[in-house]
C-alpha positions as CSV (number, residue, x, y, z in Angstrom):
1,M,185.7,148.7,127.1
2,E,183.3,151.5,126.0
3,A,181.3,149.0,124.1
4,L,181.2,146.7,127.1
5,L,180.0,149.5,129.4
6,N,177.3,150.7,126.9
7,S,176.0,147.1,126.6
8,S,175.9,146.5,130.4
9,K,172.3,145.8,131.5
10,L,173.0,147.1,135.0
11,L,174.1,150.5,133.6
12,Q,171.1,150.6,131.1
13,H,168.7,150.1,134.2
14,W,170.5,152.1,136.9
15,P,167.5,154.6,137.4
16,T,165.2,151.5,138.2
17,I,167.9,150.1,140.5
18,V,168.4,153.4,142.4
19,L,164.7,153.9,142.6
20,G,164.3,150.4,144.1
21,V,167.0,151.0,146.6
22,L,165.4,154.3,147.8
23,L,162.1,152.6,148.1
24,A,163.4,149.7,150.2
25,L,165.2,152.3,152.6
26,S,162.0,154.3,152.8
27,I,160.0,151.2,153.8
28,K,162.5,150.3,156.4
29,Y,162.5,153.7,157.8
30,L,158.7,153.8,158.0
31,R,158.6,150.5,159.8
32,Q,161.1,151.6,162.2
33,R,159.3,154.8,162.9
34,R,156.1,152.9,163.4
35,R,157.8,150.8,166.0
36,V,159.1,153.8,167.8
37,I,155.6,155.5,167.9
38,K,153.9,152.3,169.0
39,K,156.4,152.1,171.9
40,E,155.8,155.6,172.9
41,L,152.0,155.2,172.9
42,E,152.2,151.9,174.8
43,G,148.6,151.3,174.1
44,E,147.2,154.4,175.5
45,E,146.0,156.8,172.8
46,D,145.5,153.9,170.1
47,I,143.2,151.8,172.6
48,A,140.2,152.4,170.3
49,V,142.1,150.9,167.4
50,N,143.2,147.8,169.4
51,F,139.8,147.2,171.0
52,P,138.6,143.7,170.4
53,Q,135.8,143.4,167.9
54,S,135.0,139.8,168.5
55,T,132.0,140.6,170.6
56,A,128.8,142.0,169.3
57,D,127.8,145.4,170.7
58,D,124.6,144.0,172.3
59,D,126.6,141.4,174.3
60,L,129.1,143.9,175.8
61,Q,129.0,144.2,179.5
62,P,130.7,147.1,181.6
63,A,133.5,146.0,183.9
64,L,131.9,147.8,186.7
65,E,128.6,146.8,188.4
66,E,125.9,149.1,187.1
67,K,124.4,150.6,190.2
68,P,122.4,153.9,191.0
69,H,124.6,156.7,191.8
70,V,124.6,158.1,195.4
71,L,124.5,161.5,196.8
72,F,128.1,163.1,197.0
73,V,129.3,163.6,200.6
74,P,132.3,166.1,200.9
75,G,135.3,164.7,202.7
76,Q,137.6,166.2,205.2
77,S,139.8,169.0,204.6
78,L,142.8,170.9,206.0
79,N,140.8,174.2,206.3
80,P,141.1,176.9,207.4
81,N,143.9,177.8,205.0
82,G,144.0,174.2,203.9
83,A,145.7,174.9,200.5
84,R,148.5,176.9,202.1
85,R,149.0,174.4,204.9
86,F,149.3,171.7,202.3
87,Y,151.8,173.7,200.3
88,E,153.9,174.3,203.3
89,V,154.1,170.6,204.0
90,M,155.1,169.8,200.3
91,R,157.6,172.6,199.9
92,G,159.9,170.7,202.1
93,R,159.9,167.6,200.0
94,R,163.3,166.6,198.5
95,S,164.6,163.7,196.7
96,V,166.8,162.0,199.2
97,R,169.7,159.6,198.2
98,A,171.1,158.9,201.7
99,F,168.9,156.9,204.1
100,N,169.2,155.9,207.8
101,P,169.3,152.1,207.6
102,H,168.7,151.7,211.3
103,K,165.4,153.8,211.6
104,Q,162.3,152.1,210.0
105,P,159.0,153.7,209.7
106,S,156.1,151.6,211.0
107,Q,154.5,149.1,208.4
108,E,151.1,150.8,209.3
109,V,152.3,154.2,208.1
110,I,153.4,152.8,204.8
111,E,150.0,151.1,204.3
112,D,148.1,154.3,205.0
113,C,150.2,156.1,202.5
114,I,149.4,153.4,199.9
115,R,145.8,153.6,200.9
116,A,145.8,157.3,200.0
117,A,147.5,156.5,196.8
118,G,144.8,154.1,196.0
119,T,142.1,157.0,196.2
120,A,143.6,158.3,192.9
121,P,141.2,158.6,189.8
122,S,141.7,156.4,187.0
123,G,140.2,155.8,183.5
124,A,136.8,154.0,183.8
125,H,137.8,153.4,187.5
126,T,139.9,150.5,186.5
127,E,142.7,151.4,189.2
128,P,145.3,149.9,187.1
129,W,148.2,149.8,189.7
130,T,150.1,147.5,192.0
131,F,152.3,148.7,194.8
132,C,154.9,146.1,195.8
133,V,156.6,146.9,199.2
134,I,160.0,145.4,199.8
135,V,161.4,145.1,203.4
136,D,163.4,141.9,203.2
137,S,167.1,143.0,203.0
138,E,168.0,140.1,200.6
139,I,165.4,141.1,198.2
140,K,166.5,144.7,198.3
141,Q,170.1,143.6,197.7
142,S,168.9,141.8,194.6
143,V,167.1,144.8,193.4
144,R,170.2,146.9,193.8
145,Q,172.3,144.4,191.9
146,I,169.8,144.4,188.9
147,V,169.6,148.2,188.9
148,E,173.3,148.9,189.2
149,Q,174.2,146.4,186.6
150,E,171.9,148.1,184.1
151,E,172.7,151.6,185.3
152,Y,176.5,151.0,184.6
153,I,175.5,150.2,181.0
154,N,173.1,153.2,180.9
155,Y,175.7,155.8,182.1
156,S,178.5,154.3,180.0
157,Q,176.8,153.4,176.7
158,R,173.1,153.9,176.4
159,M,172.6,157.6,177.8
160,H,173.4,160.5,175.6
161,A,176.4,162.4,176.7
162,Q,174.2,165.5,177.4
163,W,172.0,163.5,179.7
164,V,175.0,162.3,181.8
165,T,176.2,165.9,181.7
166,D,172.9,167.2,183.0
167,L,173.0,164.9,185.8
168,R,176.4,165.9,187.0
169,P,175.2,168.7,189.3
170,L,173.1,166.1,191.1
171,Q,176.0,163.9,191.6
172,T,174.1,160.7,190.5
173,T,176.2,157.7,189.4
174,S,175.5,154.1,188.5
175,T,176.1,153.2,192.2
176,K,172.8,153.1,194.2
177,P,173.5,152.4,197.9
178,Y,170.0,153.9,198.8
179,L,168.4,150.7,197.3
180,S,169.8,148.6,200.2
181,D,169.9,151.4,202.9
182,A,166.4,152.5,202.6
183,P,164.1,150.6,205.0
184,Y,161.4,150.3,202.3
185,L,161.4,150.0,198.5
186,I,158.0,150.5,196.9
187,L,157.8,149.3,193.2
188,I,154.9,150.7,191.4
189,F,153.6,148.8,188.5
190,K,150.9,149.8,185.9
191,Q,148.6,147.0,184.8
192,T,148.1,146.7,181.0
193,H,144.9,144.9,181.7
194,G,143.1,143.3,184.4
195,L,140.3,140.6,185.1
196,T,136.7,140.9,186.1
197,A,135.2,138.8,188.9
198,D,134.0,136.3,186.3
199,G,137.4,136.0,184.8
200,R,136.8,138.2,181.6
201,K,139.7,140.4,180.4
202,K,139.2,143.9,181.7
203,L,140.7,146.7,179.5
204,H,142.7,149.5,181.3
205,Y,142.5,152.9,179.8
206,Y,145.2,155.5,180.3
207,K,147.0,153.2,182.7
208,E,150.2,155.1,182.7
209,I,148.6,158.5,183.4
210,S,146.4,156.9,186.0
211,T,149.2,155.0,187.8
212,S,151.4,158.3,187.7
213,I,148.7,160.3,189.4
214,A,148.5,157.5,192.1
215,A,152.3,157.8,192.4
216,G,152.1,161.5,193.0
217,M,149.4,161.1,195.7
218,L,151.8,158.5,197.3
219,L,154.6,161.0,197.5
220,C,152.3,163.6,199.0
221,A,151.2,161.1,201.7
222,L,154.8,160.0,202.5
223,Q,155.8,163.6,202.9
224,A,152.7,164.4,205.1
225,A,153.9,161.3,207.2
226,G,157.4,162.9,207.8
227,L,159.1,160.4,205.5
228,C,161.7,160.9,202.9
229,S,161.6,159.4,199.5
230,L,163.4,159.1,196.1
231,V,161.7,158.6,192.9
232,T,163.7,156.6,190.3
233,T,162.7,155.0,187.0
234,P,165.6,152.6,186.3
235,L,166.2,152.1,182.6
236,N,165.8,148.7,181.0
237,C,165.4,147.0,184.6
238,G,161.5,146.5,184.6
239,P,161.4,142.9,183.1
240,A,164.3,141.7,185.5
241,L,162.5,143.3,188.5
242,R,159.2,142.0,187.5
243,R,160.6,138.4,187.4
244,L,162.4,138.9,190.7
245,L,159.1,139.7,192.4
246,D,157.1,137.0,190.3
247,R,154.7,139.6,189.0
248,P,152.4,138.7,186.3
249,A,153.1,139.6,182.7
250,N,150.3,142.2,182.5
251,E,152.3,144.4,185.0
252,K,155.0,146.7,183.9
253,L,157.3,148.7,186.3
254,L,156.7,152.4,186.1
255,I,158.4,153.8,189.2
256,L,160.8,152.6,192.1
257,L,160.6,154.5,195.3
258,A,163.1,154.4,198.1
259,V,161.4,155.4,201.3
260,G,162.6,156.0,204.9
261,Y,164.2,158.7,207.0
262,A,167.2,160.6,205.9
263,A,170.6,159.9,207.2
264,E,172.1,162.4,209.7
265,D,174.7,163.5,207.3
266,C,172.4,163.5,204.2
267,K,173.0,166.3,201.8
268,V,170.9,167.4,198.8
269,P,171.6,169.7,195.9
270,D,171.0,173.5,196.4
271,L,168.1,173.8,194.0
272,E,165.3,176.5,193.5
273,R,162.0,175.6,192.2
274,K,160.2,177.6,189.5
275,S,158.0,180.5,190.7
276,L,154.2,180.5,190.4
277,E,154.6,183.0,187.5
278,D,156.6,180.5,185.7
279,I,154.3,177.5,186.0
280,M,150.9,179.0,185.9
281,V,149.1,180.8,183.0
282,K,145.7,182.7,183.8
283,Y,143.1,183.3,181.3
């Protein structure tokens, strides 16, 4: 037996075998890590790397029309004390999960709020956003079914136990009645790219940041109009909702908003916001 073991080629080459196994595992880990990082970036920070090089520099044309700049004209303000007045409006904003299904804001108000959101800044003025407004009750019910099906899996399997525990004081569950009760659902999509007037592909820079700024401005406009809203980011629901609304492949769901008036018996968590000293640093 000892002679057999000593003569085994496997035992003679065990250092090489172990080294090979470790190398294979390292390569597998690096590939997985690369995929995670690429997914996190979502084409934002690495856009220079992925910029198409098929066109010569002399043939490049800007997506925007090149026109002379015009003199800046200041817009309207809430002055006097505009900042304080705006803060007083916004401090009353709460995330509402119980809506009055029988009281519907006018379509014109919703449109004006989205117009305000559309004034947000964006990388290279690409305006990489689409706001899908759902009023139809059947479509809202379909949205609810898609979200609740995925949220049940999220809460029971995908989400870390700590995440579920942290949500407990907010009393959120996989059941989302507000998706069918709210008079409006606004699905905000970021556009990975666009098209110029002559059909050329138009790159969108900082699309997620730009669309998120527009979403924040929409929340402010809704609050100023006296409406209630709820920001949701339904995990793993984007592709199904995009197909439901027949949106193009270059649009990815970023935020789903429920919008309307609060139910008479609506309750919200008793929360406190951070003080100015906790969120601002002066230099």
